[in-house]
VMD Tcl script that draws the C-alpha trace (Angstrom):
set ca {
  {42.96 -65.81 -4.37}
  {45.77 -65.25 -6.51}
  {48.99 -63.92 -5.19}
  {47.38 -62.50 -2.31}
  {44.45 -60.95 -4.11}
  {41.10 -61.77 -3.89}
  {39.77 -62.24 -7.66}
  {36.01 -61.04 -8.44}
  {34.23 -62.54 -11.36}
  {30.79 -61.07 -12.50}
  {28.43 -63.22 -14.77}
  {25.75 -61.66 -16.72}
  {23.27 -63.47 -18.79}
  {21.90 -61.97 -21.98}
  {17.91 -62.09 -21.84}
  {16.87 -64.64 -24.56}
  {13.14 -64.62 -25.25}
  {10.94 -67.79 -23.89}
  {13.82 -68.59 -21.40}
  {14.57 -67.45 -17.82}
  {18.01 -67.46 -15.98}
  {19.03 -67.84 -12.50}
  {22.64 -67.42 -11.12}
  {23.21 -68.76 -7.74}
  {26.52 -69.15 -5.82}
  {27.07 -72.39 -4.04}
  {28.63 -73.52 -0.97}
  {31.98 -73.96 -2.31}
  {31.89 -70.75 -4.07}
  {30.98 -71.75 -7.43}
  {28.67 -70.31 -9.61}
  {25.36 -72.13 -10.97}
  {23.89 -70.64 -14.05}
  {20.17 -72.18 -14.86}
  {18.31 -71.32 -17.93}
  {14.74 -72.50 -17.78}
  {12.62 -72.65 -20.85}
  {9.19 -71.12 -20.29}
  {6.19 -72.97 -22.17}
  {4.84 -71.23 -25.26}
  {1.05 -70.71 -24.43}
  {-0.89 -70.34 -27.80}
  {-3.19 -67.23 -27.99}
  {-6.81 -67.99 -27.10}
  {-9.03 -67.95 -30.52}
  {-11.76 -65.31 -30.23}
  {-15.31 -66.64 -29.25}
  {-17.37 -67.27 -32.35}
  {-20.76 -65.38 -32.30}
  {-23.62 -67.84 -31.57}
  {-25.97 -68.04 -34.53}
  {-29.23 -69.49 -34.82}
  {-28.87 -72.37 -37.50}
  {-32.03 -72.99 -39.95}
  {-34.06 -75.88 -39.59}
  {-33.81 -77.67 -42.84}
  {-34.99 -81.05 -44.01}
  {-37.19 -82.52 -41.43}
  {-39.99 -80.33 -41.57}
  {-40.16 -79.96 -45.34}
  {-40.25 -83.78 -45.70}
  {-42.99 -83.90 -43.31}
  {-44.97 -81.45 -45.00}
  {-44.61 -83.36 -48.36}
  {-45.46 -86.55 -46.69}
  {-48.80 -84.97 -45.26}
  {-49.59 -83.40 -48.61}
  {-48.62 -87.14 -50.55}
  {-51.20 -88.80 -47.81}
  {-54.02 -86.25 -48.72}
  {-53.66 -86.69 -52.18}
  {-53.62 -90.30 -52.09}
  {-56.62 -90.34 -50.13}
  {-58.30 -87.72 -52.27}
  {-57.30 -90.00 -55.07}
  {-58.78 -93.29 -53.42}
  {-62.23 -91.31 -52.59}
  {-62.27 -90.23 -56.20}
  {-62.20 -93.52 -57.43}
  {-64.71 -95.32 -55.09}
  {-67.40 -92.47 -56.04}
  {-66.91 -93.12 -59.84}
  {-67.23 -96.81 -59.16}
  {-70.42 -96.01 -57.19}
  {-71.88 -93.78 -60.04}
  {-70.90 -96.54 -62.52}
  {-73.04 -99.06 -60.86}
}
mol new
graphics top color blue
foreach p $ca { graphics top sphere $p radius 0.5 }
foreach p [lrange $ca 0 end-1] q [lrange $ca 1 end] { graphics top cylinder $p $q radius 0.2 }
display resetview
């Protein structure tokens, strides 16, 4: 009160992106303004489509090893036949 008259004060907060504000009046008639920063939540990236990956390496190597083994066995068989025919 001032000179017998009651004085009224108004408080208004300007909205700021990313913050919330609360104005409270305490018991001793003082005003408390609390500004709270809101956490920034990053947007969730879109889910990638699941694609079937081609199988590389392993099956090709096994095929080449099998082919090499057959060629070696065939060569060894050919050598033993020639030796038999020469005798």
